[in-house]
N, C-alpha and C positions, 0 to 999 in steps of 0.2 A: 544293742543293738538300739543306744541313744546316742550311744556316743558314733556310728554307725550315720545315721543319722542329721548330728550335727555337721559330723564333717563332713558330709553329703561324699563319704568313698561308693553307696551303693543307692541306686534306688525304690523306693519302699513296693515293685513290685518284684524286684530279689532277694529284700529283707524278704514281704511273705512268703515266698517260694524256702527261701534257707530255713526258716520257722518250719514253715509241714512236713518240708521233711524232716524236722529236727525233731518233730513234736513226735512221728510216725515212728523214728528207732528208738526215740527213750521209752512208746510208745508198745512194745512189742519186747524189746529189754523188761519193762515191766513183770508185763507178762508171761516172759521166760523164767522168772526169783533171780535175773545181773543186777535185777537194781529194785531198794525199798523201796522210789517216791518216783513220783516221770518231774524234775527241775523243773521242764518246759514249758508245765499243763499249766500254770500258772503268768504265763507271756504273752501282753495282748498284739494282738497283731496293725502296723500300722495302719491308720487307713489311705488307700492310695488313688491319691487328687489325677486331675485331668489336667497330660499333663502337656495339651494339646487341642486347640479350639479348630472341629470342623471346618473345614472350608468345604459349605456347597456351590456347585461347581453343577452352569446352565447347561439346560442341551444345544445351543447353542457353542457353546466349550465343548460338549465333549463332539461337537461333529468338527472344531475346527481338528480338535486332535485324530480325530479318525484321518480327516484329509495331510494334518503333518504325516502320519505313519506308513501314512499308503504313496502319496508322493512326493518322498522329503525332497532339499533343498543340495547341492553339492555342498558335500564338505573338501575340506583340503589338510593333513598334515600340517608342519612346521616345517617342514620344507615346499611344502609351495604344491603338493601331488595329491592327484584329486584320490582320494579315497570310494571306492568303489559298494553300490548301496549297498541293502538290506537284499535276499529274494523276493522275492516277491510273492509268492507261497509265507514267507512269515508277514509279512508287511497285510498280507490279509488276516492272515493268525492272531496283528497285530491287534488292526482292525477288529479283529471278532472280540471280542477282552477286552476292547473299550466301551463293545460295545455287552457283553454281557455286564459290563462292570456297568453299566451309564443309563442300562433301561429293568434291571432286573433288582438291581442294588442285594446282591450277594456279598459276603463274604469273600474276601479275592485267595485267602491261604486253602480256610476251611471248608469251602466249599462253591466259590469258583474250580479255582485248580484240576480238584473231583470229579467233576462234573462229567452224567457218562449222557452216552445220546437219547437210553432210551428209561432218562429221565426228563423229555422233554416234547412238552404232549402236543397236543394241538392249541388247545388255549391255554395252557399252565408248564408251571416249573415245578420240578418236588425238589428240592433246594435241603439234603444233610449233612451234618453239622454234628461236633461230639463234644458238649460240657459239660466237663466232671464225671467226666468216664456216663455220661450217657448221652445218645444218642439221641441228634431232637433233630426231626422233618416239618418245614412249613411247604404250603406250597401262593406264588405266585401270577401275579397273570404274565402274559407272555404277550409281550405290545405288539402290533402288525407290524412293524422298520427289525426288531427282533427276530424276528421271526424273517423275517427276508434277508436279513443279514446270515441270519444261520441258515437257509439252505446253500445262499453261497458259497459258501464256507463249508459244508458237507459234502457239494459238489467236486471244487479240489479236491477237500482228505481224498475221499471215498468213503467211501458206503461200511468193509471188514471196521475199522475203526471202531476201539468203544469211545475210547477217553474225546472227548467234545475238543481240549488241546493239550496233544500226546506234543513227547522231545519227540525232538527225531530220529530216533530209535522206536519208540513207537510204547513209549512208560510216559511214566506222574512227574509234575511236575517234581526236584527236590527245592531246599528252600536258595542251592544259590544259585540254580535257573531263576526261582523265581526274584531275587534279588540280582544277577546277569541286570534280569528287562526294567527294575525298575529304576537301577540309573544308570542302563544302558538308547533305552527306551524310551522310558514313563515321563523322565524329570527331563531330558533332550525335550521332547514337544510341549509338556510342562513350562517351559522355561520361552518357547520360539509363541507361543500364543496369549504369554503376558499376564499367565496364574502367580499365583505369588509365591514365592518361593516356601520351601519348605510342603509346598504341597505331595501326597502321596495317593496311589492311583486309592482308597482305601473309599474318601473324600468322595471319589465316583458315587456311594448310594446317598449320596445330595442330589443327584442331580435323580435319581428314582424316585425319591420323597418331594423337590420339585414336583415333579410333573405330576402324581398326588396329590400333592397340597391342592397347586393351583384346575388340578379337575372335579377339585371341591369333594371331594372323599375328609367323610368325618378321621379322626385325630386314629381315636382305634382303631380302623381296616389300617391307613399308611403307619400303624404300630405294627399289626400281624403283618402285613408284607418284607415288614424290614427287619422282623426278630426282636421287637425290641415291646420294653413293657410302657403304655401313653406316657408314664412319666418320665422317661427315660428319653424316649421319642418327642414327648416338648419342650426338655430338657436343649436340646440339643435343635429340633428347626425349628423353635420358639419364633424367632426373629424372621421365618418363611412363611409361619402360621402369618404373624403380623401383617405385612405384607399381602397375602393376599388378600382380594377384592373378590368377593361374592356375583359383582357387574361382569366383574372378565372372566367367567371357570367358562375351561374349554376342554376338552376332548387330549387328556398323555398325546394318541397318535398324533392332531395338528398343530399342537408346540414341535415337533420333532421334524414331525414332514413340514415350518416353515424353515427348522434350523437347515433341518440338511438341503433345502432351497438355494434357500443363502447363502451357506456354502459350495455349494455344489456354479452361486455364478458368478460368488469374489473368491471366494480359496478361504486361509488358512493367516494369510497375514493381514497385520491391523499395525501402522504408523499412521501414528501423528490424528486420529477417527477417523482415518479414513483406509477405508481396506483397497490394498489392493488387488485384482484376476496373478490369476498361473498367468506364467509367461506372459509376462510382458517385458515393454523395455528395462525396467526398472532392471525392475528381477532378473531378465537371465543379467543384465549387465556385471550387477553384483555378484551374482553369482561363476562367471564365466572371473572374475580379479581373486586374482592370490592375496592373501596374508597381507600385512601389513613387514612382518617379520620375512615373507622371504623374497617381500620388494625390498625390505631396504639390502634385501644382501647381496640383488643383483645390480642395486646400484639406477631403479628402477621407481620413476616415478608417479607421486596419484594422479589420476586423470582431475580434474580443474570444473570445474559443474558450472565453472562461468565464464558466456562466450565467450570467442577470441573474438577481435578488436574487425581483424583481416584474414584472409588467406594464411600461415607462416607452414613454409617448408617442410613437408617431416624432417632430423636430425639424424642422421647414419649414428649406428649401435660404434657404442664406446670402443670398440674393439676395432671396427673397420674408421675412426675418423681421426685425422690426421694431426698430428704436435707437433709446430714449432724448437717444443723442449726438446720431445724423442724423432727422431730424422728417424727416419723408409730406410732401413738394409738393402745395399746396394747385391739386386742378385749378382752371381756370382758368370761370369764369362763363358 
């Protein structure tokens, strides 16, 4: 085991799982009389260190993520062909999933995806997760903005559906479905709005922790809402607690409403400290222009942003332009 850690052939989590399984197998073999003693009994499991520091995502960034998935820009492939956008119902599901992850703080794969409508009440949401074979439940507050998003999503998906986020076949998401959504939907949106590289959907739990901390709640209440111990909550969000000022205390819904109104006015784009609203000439022109690879292959030139000195007549296309080196063939009589 020490050699595996020294050579970094596998991570600490893989070693811990392997040692746990081997102990159970050898313990059963000793019980059945196949072995005299368990050789894995005295092996100490390594301590699992944190691989990355969670990045709390602010409510403004959550709203920009929602705006991006609801109205994504036009995409072109390598040949310059326009890629059709995602269906409107699926885009609404993406935005609602981001709202649930950001405004009630569930763990994505174990609590958010198996969530059913029966566990959503008027003022709270009952989350259930399995830890070491034990079912653990906790109740989190249902914020008004999240309740509004869930009502809009249920009106579109139908009241007959039990799962909040079903697959097109009406089933629960698999690990492949989650990885596909994380890579193809969440990561491009996070990169587009300027989040740090390596941001994962689990970091959206930090948005819920942020609004609770800025609401002035004690650390014990925040830890209970997130399903953490107070010590673990302080280790992960200690920086947010240090930045909080009691004079700036504000209800959680006011933070979300202010962020949603700001994104509704200016859109999700942000360039050089200035936010450009959706539908402006600048963003529309960038969306219509094909990528550089397609532009070079067709012999096109990038539009110059410098104003011209005077009027210049448009040049004919290359296929119709007359060249003295290649005289045009005369038509047969």
